[in-house]
NUFI-704864 format. One record per residue (C-alpha): x, y, z. Coordinates in steps of 0.25 Angstrom, whole numbers, plus 5000, padded with zeros to 4 digits. Each point is the difference from the previous one (the first is absolute). Example, Ala and Ser with C-alpha at 12.3 -4.5 7.8 and 13.67 -1.06 7.14 Angstrom:
504949825031500650144998
END
This chain:
515448215256500649955013501449934998500549905010501449995005500149874993499850074987498749944997498750084998498649975004499249944989498750084996498849915001499449964986498750085003500850135003500850004987499950144993499350014987501350064994500949905005500349964986500650144997500650035014500649885007500450025014501049915007498849945008499349974987501249944993499549865000498550005001499449865002498949944992499249965012500149945014500349905005501149944992500049854999501249925004500349904989500449905010498650005007499349964987499950024985499750144995498650024994499849984986500050134993500850104992501250075007500450154998501250085002500350154999500850064989500550134995499950044985501150084993499550134996499050015011500850055012499549985014498849904995499949865005499149894994499549875005500149894989499949855001501349945004500849954989501450004993501049905003499849865004499349955012500549875006499149884996499250084990499949984985499750084987498849944991500050014985499049964990500549984986501350085003499150115006500150035015498849985007499650115010501050115004501550005001499949955014500449865004498849915003500049925013498649944999499449934988498449975000499649894990498650024994499349924990499549864998501249954992501050035011500049935014501150035011500349915011501150045011500449955014499950115011501450055004500649924988501050054990499249954987498650014995499449914989499450074988499249914991499450054986499049914993498750014993498749995008498949914997500149854995500949934990499950054985499150125004500550124993500550125008499450144997499950135007498750035008499950135008501550024999500349865005500249874995498849914997499649874994498849934996499649854998499350044987501350054993501149894999501249974992500649854999501550024997500149854997499150014988500050154997498550015003499450135004498649985005498950105004498849965008498750074996500450114991501150094994500050134992501050064990500050144997499450125007498849955007500049874992499850074986501049904993499649875007499049975011499649875006498849985010499849915011499049924992501149964990499750114989501150064992499950144994501050064990499850144997498850005010499950015015498749935000500049874993498749934998500649874994501149905003500850084990499550144996500850084990499750154998500850034987500649934988500549865000501249954992500149854999501249944993499749865003498649934999498849975009499849865006498549975001499249925010500649874996501450065001500149994985500750114992499149994988500549994985500050104988498750064996499349955013499250105009499750015014498549985005499449985014499549865003498949955009500949995012500350154999501449984995500750044986500249894989500850014987499049954989500050004985499450124994499049924992499349965013499750145004498650074998500350144999499050125002499250034987500150134992498950074993498549965003499249875002500249904989501250074993501149914995501350045007501350054993501350075003499850154997501150104996500250055014500449855004498749985007498949894999498850074993498749954994499650004985498750074998499649934987500549865004499249945011499749865007498649965005500449905011498549975003499749954986501549974996500050094988501050094994499750144993500950074991499350144997498849955007499950025015498849915001500449874992498849924996500849884995501249935004500950094992499250134996500850094990499550144996500950064989501049964989500849885004501249944993500649865001501449964995500549865001499449875004498550025005499149885004498550035001499149895005498750084999499950144994498750075001499850134992498650075003500250134993500650054987501449964998500850054988501449954997500650064988501449925002500149895010501549975000500549885008501549985000499949875008499049885000498650045004499149895004498550025001499249885005498650075000499850144994498650055002499550134994498650055003500150144993500650054987501549964999500950054989501349914998501050024990500749875002499749885008500849885003499449895009499549865002498650035004499250145001498650015004499250134995498650035004500050144994500450054987501549984997500850074989501349944996501049994988500749875003499849885009501149905003499549885008498749945003498950105002498649985006499250114997498550045003499950124991501250034991500050134991501250024991500150134992501349984993500849894995500049895010500949875000499649885009501249915000499349905009498749945004498950115002498749965007498850114998498849975009499150114995500250114990501250024991500150134993501150024989500150134992501449974994500849894996500049885009500949884999499949885008500549865000498949945009498750085002498949945009498750085001498949955009499050124999499550104989501250064993500150124991501250014991500350114990501249924995500549875004501249934994500249865005501349934996499749875007498849925005498850085006498849955007498750075002499149935009498950115000499650114991501150094994499850134993501150034991500150134991501349954993500449865002501349954994500349855002501349944994499749865005498849925003498950075007499049925008498750085005499249905008499649894990500650084988501449984995500650104990501349984993500650034987498850014991499149915008498950025010499649875007499249955011500649915011498649945003498650024993499650084988500550144996498950105002500050144995498950095007500150154998499350105009499350064988499549874994500850004988501449944997500750064988501049944991500750094991500849904992499649874992499449905009500649864996499549885007501049884999498949905006499549914989498849945007498849974990498750075003498849904999499050105007500050135008500749955012501349954994501150044990501250095001499150125003498849995008499150125004498750005008499550134993499950044985501250044991500050144994500950004987500250134993500749944988500149874992499949875007500849894993499749865004500849894994499149895006498649975001499150125006498749985007499350135000498749975007499549915010498749924999499150115006500450124992500650074987501350075000500250124990501450024994499750144996500850004987500649914989500449875004500849904993499849855003501149914995499249875001498549965001499050095006498849945008498850085002498849945008498950104996499850104989501250094995499550154997500950094992499850155002500450094989499850154998498749984993499649865000499949895011500149864995499649885007500749874998499349885004500849885006
END
């Protein structure tokens, strides 16, 4: 390389620098430039860009490297740190570029100071957030620091994708669901340690339940006003079953069409239709009891008061003990004891029966055992095997009694019987047997002393003849014949007084007939 007298060397142009200049540096290549021309700082500002310098590294002899200029302080430059960490390289920074909506920089050209303002973008109370790596705000998300109120515009979400809480622009809130369908839609369990206020803003009281009203809201109401769904089948009476649910009783029904109740009967024919054995304990009041079939009661036990105003039985009824004020039987009734007034159409008693009160029998009375009554009234034909009456008994019609025992006065129609007397209350006493004969086993004694003047008067008057198997003793006068005939005595006759014969007297002996002329 040429060397001048001044000691300087001619610089090799940049384009002619050898490829191995980093290993073999000649004097002409000692200070290679980066590029021509250089810019005089006095003529203007250097272009913005990173500056480089050539360096050698220990351990790499003869090698040179271009690196960004650094190290030491450049007059007018600064080092920038973020949270105690240097930003960028170890080089001092001579230029700052503020980027972002939250920072605004204002400076006067050729001035010595610049104004840096950091503030939130958007309007007052709008919350600052990051959007596209920059600050951002929204009019739909605000915070009022005066009252501590955070308000969101259309919707908010909590959790990944809104899986915890999701709101919609239509005002729906979902908990546990991202797609709420109602104002509050909860997917999952709900624990409520307080109470629920209903449509009228009432908290309800104990034992009340919530129902939906006609306005679409919920109301606290008493349980007694609720009509729940029915269990079982049609007409079944409802009950609380072992599973805690409402169920229907298959043998207990209500016919709402005819207002009838059936127990054991699914098709009740009367107001209360019971099929099967029934037991009643305590007070029972029956206004009208109709029994159409066979009813057998071996023991009817009533621990309380039972009042029966009208008991009607149309079939065979067996009752061990009856206490009542009025009973009506149209069928056969078998009973052992009656207490109270009894009105009976047909009464049949097979054992010992005691009637302590008035008994009215409109039709037949059949008694095969001992019957004791204080006041027995019979209005129809009555057959009694054995009747014992301790008080007054009145029979208005025919009574057939196999064994009648009366301790007091017995009045049968117009016949009165008491002590050893049989009297009539009106008219004569007439004995008229069905076979035509009235038989008297004892001596017939007539107290009447009426004198007989003809066949139509006297103490004994008979319309027919008199047959006497043995002697006839007449203390007074005897008239044996009338004016038109002869009376034959048929044996020896003793006449204590005069004997008057109007015609001849004929005496008939074994061998002679004598005529005595008058």
